[in-house]
Steps between C-alpha positions, in 0.01 A plus 500: 500500500201732495339316209564164674323625812214633289457167324514320833230727625279432201551124533419509868187695436388238250576222750324692777182530290512133401555395854203706620286357222586142590438566870589154626718409798843511348403794269396727781838474660673569171283806451598640852870429432493658158317798643815579709716476188259730320534762777878494488533502121224762467668732741836464316331564159317804650827641627704443177230597242377830634704717262314629197158391629199590286246747627282355782729212546570545872133523587400185316798307616411602862151361441639184340721451808201527730291266291791248479547509869135410539547194270810397696333532839200294368739233382646482851157466648415229253817312570420515873161339434330643805162558332219271384450412134290799416738747658793344328318523164431868563856567595628309189259703275611837644868399475459398136327828420760711674785304343343537155449873535860545631638302202293708256619827646866383494470365148347823377774722645781269397392446143262782378551813713866539424451557125 
């Protein structure tokens, strides 16, 4: 089941990034909903994969969690649509940057640092 949750998390991260990239009316709501699934699956993966962690893993995963929380909060603000076009564009750009950095940190530690 752990690998299934991991693959769900990776798929949801990809959908989240695409939904932020599209940034149109139905996609913003999808990004906000997928953000909640990412929080739950990420917490589960964090709790089940802590054994045998490489050096520095806990620090970088903590940083990844904070950056990912920023992206998710920005997706909630974008879905709410309370700002003007310039503000929504800034929020979208910062959410995309944060989501990209969080994905890179996660991919590095899941694929390269465990070797």
